[in-house]
N, C-alpha and C positions, 0 to 999 in steps of 0.2 A: 271450379271449387276453390275457395280461398286456401292459401297456404296455412299450415298449422301455426298457431301463435303460442308463444311462451307465456307463463304467468306474468313476466315483466311487461310483455306487450299488452296484456289485458290491463295491468295497472296503469301503464302509460296512456292507454286509450280512455280509461275512466277519468284520469286526471285531466286529459285534454277536454273531455266533455264537461267536467266540472268547471274548467276555466271559461267555457262558453256559457254555461248555465248560471254560474254565480252572478256575473254582472247583470244578467237579465232579471234575476230574482231581486238583487239589490236595488235595481232601478225601480221596479214595481213597489217594493217595500218603502223605499225612500220617498216616493210620490205620496205615500200615506203616513209619513212621519215615523216609519219603523226602519230597522235594519233586519237583515236575515237572522242574525243571532238573537235579536230582541223578539222577532216573530217566532223563532223556535222555542224560546223560553215561554212566551205566552201560550203557544200551542201545547207545550208540555203541561202547563198548569191547567189549561182548559181540559185536556185529556185525562190527566192524573188526579186533578182536584188539588186541594191545599197540600203543600209539601214543605218539609224543612229545607233550609238552604243546602244542607249537606246532602240530602237526597237528590236535589237538583244537580249539584256538582257531580255526584256519582253518575247520574243519568247521562250527563253530557261529557263525562270524562274530563272535567275541568277542575282546577283547584278551587277550593271554597272561596278564596280571596277574589278570583276572577269573577265568580258568580255573584259575590257580594256587590262588586262594582256594578254589574249588570242589573241586579235587583234594585240597587239604590237609584239607578237611572230610571227604571220603570216606575218605581215608587214616586220619585220626584215628578214624573210626568202624569201621575194619577192613574196608571194602568194596573198596578198591583198594590197590595197593602200587606203589611206585616200584622199578624194577629197572634195573640198568646196561644200556645198549644193547650188544648183542654185538659190534658192529664200530666204534662211536664212543665212546671213553672219556669224552668230554665230555658225552654225551647220556644221558638217562634215558628209560625207557619206563614208561608207566602201564598197569598190568595189573589186570583185574578179578579179585578173589579169590572163593573159593567163597561167602563171606558176601554178596558183591555179587550173585552169580548167584542166591542164595537170596532176596535181597530183591526182585529182579525177578520171580522166580517167584511170590512171595507176592502181588504186586500185579497179576499178569496177569489172573486171573479177575475180581476186583472191578472192575478197570479196564474189562474187556470188558463186564461187566454194566452199568456206568454209561454206557458209550458206546452199547450196544444200547438202553438206555432213552431216551437223548436222541435217537437217530436212528431210532427205531422209527416215527416219524411219516412217514417217507419210504419209499416202496415200493422193494423190492430193485433193480429195474431202474433206477429214478431215482437210487438211491445209486450204482450203477455208472456212470451218466452223470455224476453230480456228481464222483465220484473222477476220472474221465477228464478232465473239464474242469479240475479243480484241478491235476492233474499237468501239463496243457498250460500253465497259467499258471506253474507252478513252473519248468518247462523254459524257458519264454520269459524269465522273470525272471532265471534263471541265465545266459542267453546274451546278455542285453543290458546 
């Protein structure tokens, strides 16, 4: 039986996995002209639908300025567009374009293959347990 771990041990292990995971995701995304952060932004727009820039900044815990730069880049590349808000003339909505949808579709399978390869060392039932534990930590972190 493994020795008990402290919360710091858990955090260090999560960060170590992240340091292994991130370059793999970045590599897959870069091969399709995206970065992980650009992919996350496109995925959020795909999932949430049109959003104000401030809503996206809040969703990602980023400053509005940081998100504006990212949105500008996606817009320049033809992956998103700004549209007037239908009820607030002062606001704009960020909308994913068909090219953005296509970019996400292009990385979906290579990303899945990369993740499958990394996590293949964990049995399916253990992966389910891990996901449940991580979701618990996520919910707790959002509520405190």
